[in-house]
C-alpha positions in Angstrom: 106.1 84.7 82.9 108.9 82.9 84.8 108.3 81.0 88.6 110.3 83.9 90.3 108.5 86.7 88.5 105.1 84.9 89.7 106.2 84.8 93.0 107.4 88.5 93.0 103.9 89.7 91.5 102.4 87.5 94.3 104.3 89.1 97.0 104.1 92.2 95.9 100.0 91.8 95.4 100.0 90.5 99.2 102.1 93.4 100.6 99.5 95.7 99.0 96.7 94.2 100.7 98.4 93.9 103.8 99.2 97.3 103.8 95.6 98.5 102.6 94.2 96.6 105.2 96.7 98.3 107.8 95.6 101.7 106.5 91.4 101.2 106.6 91.9 99.7 110.4 93.9 102.9 111.2 92.3 106.2 109.2 90.1 106.6 106.5 92.1 109.4 105.2 94.6 107.3 103.4 94.9 107.6 99.7 93.2 104.6 97.6 95.2 103.8 94.3 94.0 101.5 91.4 97.5 99.8 91.4 99.5 98.1 93.9 100.4 100.7 96.8 103.7 100.0 98.1 104.4 103.2 99.7 107.2 102.1 102.7 108.4 99.3 101.0 112.3 98.3 101.9 113.0 98.1 98.3 113.1 100.6 95.4 114.5 103.4 97.8 117.5 104.5 95.7 118.5 104.6 92.2 121.9 105.9 91.2 123.3 105.5 87.7 124.7 108.0 85.1 122.7 108.9 82.3 123.6 108.7 78.6 126.1 111.6 78.9 127.7 110.3 82.0 126.2 112.7 84.1 125.1 110.9 87.7 121.4 111.1 88.9 119.6 109.8 91.6 115.6 109.8 92.3 116.3 113.3 94.4 117.0 114.7 91.1 113.3 114.6 90.2 111.7 116.2 93.5 108.6 118.0 92.3 107.7 115.5 89.9 106.0 111.9 90.0 108.3 109.8 88.4 108.1 106.3 87.0 111.3 104.0 86.6 111.1 101.1 84.2 114.0 98.6 83.6 114.1 97.4 80.0 116.3 97.7 76.9 116.1 99.2 73.2 116.0 95.7 71.5 112.9 94.6 73.1 110.6 93.6 70.8 107.0 94.5 72.4 106.9 95.0 76.5 109.4 98.0 76.7 108.1 100.3 73.3 104.5 99.8 74.5 105.3 100.6 78.1 107.3 104.0 76.7 104.7 104.7 74.4 101.8 104.4 77.2 103.9 106.7 79.5 104.1 109.3 76.4 100.3 108.8 76.0 99.7 109.4 80.1 101.7 112.7 79.7 99.2 114.0 77.4 96.1 112.7 79.4 97.5 114.8 82.3 97.3 117.8 80.5 98.7 120.9 82.1 100.6 118.3 84.6 102.2 116.5 81.9 105.7 118.5 82.6 105.4 117.2 85.9 105.9 113.6 84.9 109.3 112.2 84.6 110.0 108.9 82.9 113.3 107.3 83.7 114.6 104.3 81.3 116.8 101.9 82.7 118.8 99.6 80.4 119.4 96.0 81.5 121.4 95.5 78.3 124.4 98.5 78.6 126.5 95.7 76.3 124.3 96.7 73.4 122.6 99.8 74.4 125.4 102.4 73.7 124.9 105.8 74.9 124.2 106.9 71.0 121.4 103.8 70.4 119.8 105.2 73.8 119.6 108.5 73.0 117.9 107.8 69.7 115.7 105.5 71.7 114.3 107.7 74.1 113.7 110.6 71.3 110.8 108.5 70.2 108.9 108.7 73.1 108.8 112.8 73.5 109.8 115.1 76.1 110.4 114.0 79.9 112.3 111.0 79.3 116.0 110.1 80.3 117.8 107.1 79.8 120.2 105.8 82.5 123.1 103.6 81.8 125.6 102.0 84.2 128.1 99.5 83.6 127.4 95.9 84.4 127.8 95.7 88.2 125.8 98.7 88.6 123.0 97.8 86.6 122.9 94.3 88.7 123.1 96.4 91.6 119.9 98.7 90.8 118.1 95.6 89.5 118.6 93.8 92.7 117.4 97.3 94.8 114.2 97.4 92.8 113.4 93.4 92.7 114.0 93.1 89.1 114.9 90.3 87.4 116.6 90.0 84.0 118.9 87.5 82.1 120.2 87.0 78.9 118.4 84.1 76.6 120.9 83.0 74.1 119.2 82.9 70.7 120.1 80.2 67.8 122.3 82.5 66.0 125.8 82.3 67.6 126.6 85.3 69.8 123.2 86.9 70.0 120.7 87.1 72.7 117.5 88.6 73.5 116.7 89.4 77.5 114.0 88.1 79.7 113.0 90.9 82.3 110.4 91.9 84.7 107.8 94.1 83.0 106.7 96.7 85.3 106.8 100.2 86.6 107.6 101.6 89.8 106.0 105.1 90.6 107.5 107.7 92.7 105.7 110.6 94.2 106.9 114.1 94.2 109.1 114.0 97.4 111.2 110.6 95.7 109.3 107.8 97.7 108.4 104.9 96.0 104.3 104.4 95.9 103.1 102.2 93.5 103.9 98.9 91.4 102.2 99.0 88.1 102.2 95.8 86.0 102.7 95.5 82.2 99.4 96.1 80.3 97.9 98.4 82.5 95.3 100.9 81.3 97.2 104.6 80.8 94.0 106.0 81.7 93.8 104.4 84.9 97.5 104.9 85.8 96.9 108.9 84.7 94.4 109.0 87.5 96.8 107.5 90.2 99.6 109.8 88.9 97.1 112.8 89.3 96.1 111.7 92.8 100.1 111.9 93.6 100.4 115.1 92.3 97.7 116.4 94.5 99.5 115.7 97.6 102.4 117.5 96.7 
């Protein structure tokens, strides 16, 4: 993990702890989650990008569902496919509420992730998944809004590269408000429990 990502993760954890202290001091009715509660955060407030068919989307499109947003790319060898597979598993763990989970995959590599490639990629992870693909400027703006880090890492082969990027997901409640920051490698069963709690609030 790079220094900038360590600082970001530490900042989120600290924000979560402070937010938790405020809730405990004010009321005992506030929900308690397993993952970092970022309710009221001044980032990740909007997401406006087109899908693979060019249709524009915003977070309001998925009101009524719990939405999980993840930034990645299709040639990612481990973090991205693992995260997507775990979200597909969580959809099953939610049982009858599985159709109330919306997964949003935002490519950070629109140069190589064409519409056709993205369609085939997300199809591997079952229903309830949409891929968003903006141009370079739109992608950078979306990543900045979510405080997501990404950059090209040149490989030894001329013209080829990989992508270094933040490995975490953002969870929005059925009203479209950002609520949770979920680091890579989290237990799907634990995350499913938090998602059920968010659904119960609706």
